[in-house]
DRENROVEX-726522 format. One record per residue (C-alpha): residue number from 1; x, y, z. Coordinates in steps of 0.05 Angstrom, whole numbers, plus 32768, in hexadecimal, padded with zeros to 4 digits. Layout:
# residues N
(rec NUM (X Y Z))
...
This chain:
# residues 118
(rec 1 (7BAF 8062 7E73))
(rec 2 (7BDD 8067 7EAC))
(rec 3 (7BEE 801C 7EA6))
(rec 4 (7BF6 8022 7E5A))
(rec 5 (7C2A 8058 7E64))
(rec 6 (7C50 803B 7E9F))
(rec 7 (7C53 7FF6 7E71))
(rec 8 (7C77 8021 7E31))
(rec 9 (7CA7 803C 7E66))
(rec 10 (7CBC 7FFC 7E83))
(rec 11 (7CC3 7FE1 7E36))
(rec 12 (7CEC 8023 7E20))
(rec 13 (7D15 801A 7E5A))
(rec 14 (7D23 7FD4 7E51))
(rec 15 (7D3B 7FE2 7E0A))
(rec 16 (7D6C 8018 7E26))
(rec 17 (7D89 7FE1 7E4D))
(rec 18 (7D95 7FB1 7E12))
(rec 19 (7DCB 7FBE 7DEB))
(rec 20 (7DCF 7F96 7DAF))
(rec 21 (7D98 7F67 7DCB))
(rec 22 (7DC5 7F5A 7E0D))
(rec 23 (7DB6 7F79 7E52))
(rec 24 (7DE9 7FA0 7E6C))
(rec 25 (7DF0 7F6E 7EA5))
(rec 26 (7E0C 7F3D 7E7A))
(rec 27 (7E3C 7F6F 7E54))
(rec 28 (7E57 7F7D 7EA1))
(rec 29 (7E66 7F39 7EA3))
(rec 30 (7E8B 7F2F 7E68))
(rec 31 (7EB8 7F6E 7E70))
(rec 32 (7EBF 7F4E 7EBD))
(rec 33 (7ED5 7F0E 7E9B))
(rec 34 (7F05 7F2E 7E6E))
(rec 35 (7F20 7F56 7EA1))
(rec 36 (7F2A 7F13 7ECF))
(rec 37 (7F49 7EEE 7E8F))
(rec 38 (7F76 7F2F 7E85))
(rec 39 (7F91 7F1C 7ECA))
(rec 40 (7F98 7EDA 7EC2))
(rec 41 (7FC4 7EDF 7E80))
(rec 42 (7FEF 7F16 7EA4))
(rec 43 (8000 7EE7 7EE5))
(rec 44 (8012 7EAB 7EB4))
(rec 45 (803A 7EDB 7E85))
(rec 46 (805E 7EF4 7EC0))
(rec 47 (8070 7EAD 7ED7))
(rec 48 (8086 7E9B 7E92))
(rec 49 (80B4 7ED7 7E8C))
(rec 50 (80CD 7EC9 7ED4))
(rec 51 (80DE 7E81 7EC4))
(rec 52 (80F5 7E95 7E7B))
(rec 53 (8140 7E86 7E98))
(rec 54 (8138 7E3C 7E94))
(rec 55 (812B 7E3C 7E4B))
(rec 56 (816A 7E64 7E43))
(rec 57 (814C 7EB0 7E3D))
(rec 58 (8168 7EE3 7E67))
(rec 59 (812C 7F03 7E81))
(rec 60 (8130 7F1B 7EC5))
(rec 61 (80F1 7F3F 7EDF))
(rec 62 (80EB 7F30 7F2D))
(rec 63 (80A7 7F55 7F2E))
(rec 64 (8081 7F35 7EFC))
(rec 65 (8071 7EF7 7F27))
(rec 66 (8083 7F03 7F71))
(rec 67 (806F 7EBD 7F7A))
(rec 68 (809C 7E94 7F58))
(rec 69 (80D4 7E7B 7F7E))
(rec 70 (8118 7E63 7F5F))
(rec 71 (811D 7E1C 7F63))
(rec 72 (8156 7DEE 7F4C))
(rec 73 (813A 7DA8 7F32))
(rec 74 (814C 7D77 7F00))
(rec 75 (8125 7D6A 7EC2))
(rec 76 (8124 7D8A 7E7B))
(rec 77 (8126 7DCE 7E74))
(rec 78 (80DE 7DD3 7E52))
(rec 79 (80BA 7DA3 7E83))
(rec 80 (80DA 7DD2 7EBB))
(rec 81 (80C0 7E10 7E90))
(rec 82 (807B 7DF9 7E83))
(rec 83 (806D 7DD8 7ECC))
(rec 84 (8080 7E12 7EED))
(rec 85 (8064 7E43 7EC3))
(rec 86 (8022 7E1E 7EC9))
(rec 87 (8027 7E18 7F1A))
(rec 88 (8043 7E59 7F29))
(rec 89 (801C 7E7A 7EF6))
(rec 90 (7FDE 7E5F 7F13))
(rec 91 (7FF3 7E7D 7F58))
(rec 92 (8009 7EC3 7F3B))
(rec 93 (7FCA 7ECB 7F0F))
(rec 94 (7F9F 7EC0 7F4F))
(rec 95 (7FD1 7EF5 7F72))
(rec 96 (7FC7 7F23 7F36))
(rec 97 (7F76 7F18 7F32))
(rec 98 (7F71 7F2C 7F7E))
(rec 99 (7F98 7F62 7F7A))
(rec 100 (7F7C 7F7C 7F3B))
(rec 101 (7F33 7F79 7F4A))
(rec 102 (7F46 7F97 7F90))
(rec 103 (7F5C 7FD1 7F71))
(rec 104 (7F27 7FD3 7F3A))
(rec 105 (7EF1 7FCE 7F79))
(rec 106 (7F1E 800B 7F9F))
(rec 107 (7F14 8032 7F5C))
(rec 108 (7ECF 802A 7F53))
(rec 109 (7EBE 803D 7FA3))
(rec 110 (7EE7 8077 7F98))
(rec 111 (7EC9 8089 7F5D))
(rec 112 (7E87 8086 7F7F))
(rec 113 (7E99 80A6 7FBA))
(rec 114 (7EB6 80E5 7F9B))
(rec 115 (7E87 80EA 7F5A))
(rec 116 (7E49 80D8 7F7C))
(rec 117 (7E15 810B 7F6A))
(rec 118 (7DFD 8133 7FA7))
């Protein structure tokens, strides 16, 4: 009888952990993937705005891409824009991912520290 109650509690517990047929661990991975992709998009967008002057657009925001240097080179404006956006956008995305996840980690750590039940 005790074993049967324990088995029922375990199955009831697993149902609570399943949201629409998915486990909570999968949902957390999806959320982490979405956050990471947002940081990547932010990095490439910052590089695109930083190099928009090559295409003739006056959008000077130097803080959007701190790793993007002003490079003088020959070539078509579209080719330079695409090449620089891909190359420096990837570096800027790596920087934004590391800074963003560091801030999220610190926020979670502080939340656990201050709001931990005593």
